[in-house]
PADRENDO-456767 format. One record per residue: z, x, y of N, C-alpha, C, O in turn. Coordinates in nm, 2 decimals. Layout:
<nodes>
     n.w     n.u     n.v    ca.w    ca.u    ca.v     c.w     c.u     c.v     o.w     o.u     o.v
       Z       X       Y       Z       X       Y       Z       X       Y       Z       X       Y
...
</nodes>
This chain:
<nodes>
     n.w     n.u     n.v    ca.w    ca.u    ca.v     c.w     c.u     c.v     o.w     o.u     o.v
    1.56   -0.69   -3.78    1.65   -0.66   -3.66    1.64   -0.51   -3.63    1.60   -0.43   -3.71
    1.67   -0.49   -3.49    1.65   -0.40   -3.46    1.79   -0.35   -3.39    1.83   -0.43   -3.32
    1.88   -0.20   -3.41    1.97   -0.18   -3.38    1.98   -0.09   -3.21    2.08   -0.03   -3.16
    1.82   -0.11   -3.15    1.77   -0.03   -3.02    1.82   -0.14   -2.90    1.80   -0.26   -2.91
    1.89   -0.09   -2.81    1.91   -0.22   -2.71    1.79   -0.16   -2.56    1.79   -0.04   -2.54
    1.74   -0.22   -2.51    1.68   -0.13   -2.38    1.77   -0.13   -2.28    1.85   -0.21   -2.25
    1.72   -0.03   -2.23    1.81    0.03   -2.06    1.76   -0.02   -1.96    1.65   -0.07   -1.96
    1.86   -0.02   -1.85    1.77   -0.07   -1.74    1.68    0.03   -1.68    1.68    0.14   -1.73
    1.59    0.01   -1.56    1.49    0.11   -1.56    1.57    0.22   -1.46    1.65    0.19   -1.37
    1.54    0.31   -1.48    1.61    0.47   -1.44    1.50    0.54   -1.35    1.38    0.53   -1.37
    1.55    0.62   -1.25    1.49    0.70   -1.19    1.40    0.82   -1.26    1.31    0.88   -1.21
    1.46    0.83   -1.38    1.37    0.95   -1.50    1.28    0.88   -1.57    1.26    0.93   -1.68
    1.20    0.73   -1.54    1.14    0.67   -1.67    1.00    0.75   -1.63    1.01    0.76   -1.51
    0.88    0.81   -1.66    0.77    0.80   -1.67    0.70    0.68   -1.61    0.76    0.59   -1.56
    0.57    0.69   -1.60    0.47    0.59   -1.53    0.51    0.50   -1.67    0.58    0.40   -1.67
    0.46    0.54   -1.77    0.45    0.46   -1.90    0.55    0.36   -1.92    0.54    0.24   -1.92
    0.66    0.45   -1.93    0.83    0.38   -1.94    0.81    0.27   -1.85    0.80    0.16   -1.91
    0.80    0.28   -1.73    0.79    0.20   -1.59    0.70    0.07   -1.62    0.71   -0.04   -1.56
    0.64    0.10   -1.69    0.47   -0.01   -1.69    0.55   -0.08   -1.80    0.62   -0.18   -1.76
    0.56   -0.02   -1.97    0.63   -0.10   -2.07    0.75   -0.17   -2.05    0.78   -0.27   -2.13
    0.83   -0.13   -1.94    0.97   -0.18   -1.91    0.93   -0.31   -1.85    0.97   -0.41   -1.91
    0.85   -0.33   -1.73    0.78   -0.44   -1.67    0.73   -0.53   -1.73    0.75   -0.65   -1.70
    0.65   -0.48   -1.85    0.59   -0.56   -1.94    0.66   -0.67   -2.02    0.63   -0.79   -2.02
    0.79   -0.62   -2.09    0.88   -0.67   -2.15    0.94   -0.77   -2.05    1.02   -0.85   -2.10
    0.91   -0.76   -1.93    0.97   -0.90   -1.86    0.92   -1.02   -1.83    0.98   -1.12   -1.79
    0.80   -0.99   -1.87    0.66   -1.09   -1.83    0.65   -1.12   -1.72    0.66   -1.25   -1.70
    0.63   -1.07   -1.65    0.61   -1.09   -1.49    0.51   -1.18   -1.44    0.40   -1.16   -1.48
    0.53   -1.27   -1.37    0.43   -1.40   -1.32    0.34   -1.33   -1.25    0.22   -1.32   -1.30
    0.37   -1.25   -1.12    0.30   -1.18   -1.05    0.35   -1.04   -1.04    0.47   -1.02   -1.06
    0.26   -0.93   -1.00    0.34   -0.80   -0.96    0.27   -0.71   -0.86    0.14   -0.71   -0.84
    0.33   -0.64   -0.82    0.25   -0.51   -0.73    0.27   -0.40   -0.77    0.39   -0.38   -0.80
    0.20   -0.30   -0.79    0.22   -0.17   -0.84    0.18   -0.06   -0.73    0.07   -0.04   -0.69
    0.30    0.00   -0.68    0.26    0.08   -0.60    0.28    0.27   -0.64    0.38    0.31   -0.70
    0.19    0.34   -0.60    0.23    0.46   -0.66    0.13    0.56   -0.62    0.03    0.52   -0.56
    0.15    0.69   -0.65    0.04    0.84   -0.64   -0.02    0.82   -0.77    0.04    0.79   -0.87
   -0.15    0.85   -0.76   -0.22    0.92   -0.87   -0.24    1.05   -0.93   -0.16    1.13   -0.89
   -0.31    1.11   -1.00   -0.28    1.26   -1.04   -0.34    1.35   -0.92   -0.31    1.47   -0.91
   -0.41    1.30   -0.86   -0.43    1.36   -0.70   -0.35    1.36   -0.61   -0.39    1.41   -0.50
   -0.23    1.29   -0.62   -0.17    1.23   -0.51   -0.20    1.14   -0.41   -0.14    1.17   -0.31
   -0.27    1.05   -0.42   -0.35    0.99   -0.34   -0.30    0.84   -0.39   -0.30    0.80   -0.51
   -0.26    0.77   -0.26   -0.15    0.63   -0.27   -0.24    0.54   -0.32   -0.36    0.54   -0.29
   -0.19    0.46   -0.40   -0.24    0.31   -0.44   -0.21    0.22   -0.45   -0.11    0.22   -0.52
   -0.25    0.08   -0.42   -0.14   -0.04   -0.48   -0.26   -0.11   -0.54   -0.38   -0.10   -0.50
   -0.20   -0.17   -0.64   -0.28   -0.29   -0.66   -0.19   -0.39   -0.73   -0.08   -0.36   -0.79
   -0.25   -0.53   -0.72   -0.16   -0.64   -0.76   -0.22   -0.75   -0.81   -0.34   -0.76   -0.82
   -0.14   -0.84   -0.85   -0.22   -0.95   -0.92   -0.21   -1.10   -0.86   -0.11   -1.17   -0.83
   -0.32   -1.12   -0.86   -0.31   -1.29   -0.76   -0.19   -1.28   -0.65   -0.09   -1.35   -0.64
   -0.23   -1.18   -0.58   -0.18   -1.16   -0.45   -0.24   -1.12   -0.33   -0.31   -1.02   -0.33
   -0.21   -1.21   -0.22   -0.26   -1.19   -0.10   -0.20   -1.07   -0.04   -0.11   -1.04   -0.11
   -0.21   -0.99    0.07   -0.15   -0.89    0.17   -0.05   -0.95    0.19    0.05   -0.90    0.15
   -0.05   -1.08    0.25    0.09   -1.11    0.30    0.19   -1.14    0.21    0.30   -1.15    0.26
    0.17   -1.16    0.06    0.25   -1.20   -0.01    0.30   -1.06   -0.08    0.40   -1.05   -0.14
    0.23   -0.99   -0.07    0.24   -0.80   -0.10    0.36   -0.78    0.00    0.47   -0.75   -0.04
    0.32   -0.81    0.12    0.44   -0.75    0.25    0.55   -0.82    0.24    0.65   -0.76    0.26
    0.56   -0.96    0.18    0.68   -1.01    0.17    0.75   -0.92    0.04    0.86   -0.86    0.06
    0.69   -0.91   -0.08    0.77   -0.82   -0.15    0.82   -0.71   -0.13    0.93   -0.68   -0.16
    0.75   -0.63   -0.06    0.80   -0.53    0.01    0.91   -0.48    0.07    0.97   -0.38    0.06
    0.95   -0.62    0.16    1.05   -0.67    0.25    1.17   -0.66    0.15    1.27   -0.59    0.15
    1.12   -0.75    0.06    1.26   -0.78   -0.04    1.30   -0.64   -0.11    1.42   -0.60   -0.10
    1.21   -0.58   -0.16    1.22   -0.46   -0.20    1.34   -0.35   -0.11    1.44   -0.29   -0.15
    1.28   -0.35    0.01    1.35   -0.28    0.16    1.52   -0.32    0.12    1.62   -0.25    0.09
    1.51   -0.49    0.16    1.66   -0.53    0.14    1.75   -0.47    0.04    1.86   -0.42    0.05
    1.67   -0.50   -0.09    1.73   -0.44   -0.22    1.78   -0.29   -0.21    1.90   -0.24   -0.22
    1.68   -0.22   -0.18    1.73   -0.04   -0.19    1.84   -0.01   -0.08    1.93    0.07   -0.10
    1.85   -0.08    0.06    1.94   -0.06    0.13    2.05   -0.14    0.10    2.15   -0.08    0.14
    2.07   -0.26    0.03    2.18   -0.30   -0.01    2.25   -0.22   -0.17    2.35   -0.26   -0.22
    2.19   -0.11   -0.23    2.23   -0.04   -0.35    2.28    0.09   -0.26    2.33    0.18   -0.33
    2.27    0.11   -0.18    2.34    0.23   -0.11    2.46    0.26   -0.08    2.49    0.37   -0.03
</nodes>
């Protein structure tokens, strides 16, 4: 029995914490967007074409606009 409760994702998560948090949700498909150590933009996805990735980005855009 554990008395540790996970908190929701925050803007202060490290990349490792964000990935660990996502793994706990057991995602069916996902898209990862970020910057590497050289500040180069990268995108990785699982079983996803660009059309589906774009749709997820649009959902993200709507989500972020509603949270302000």
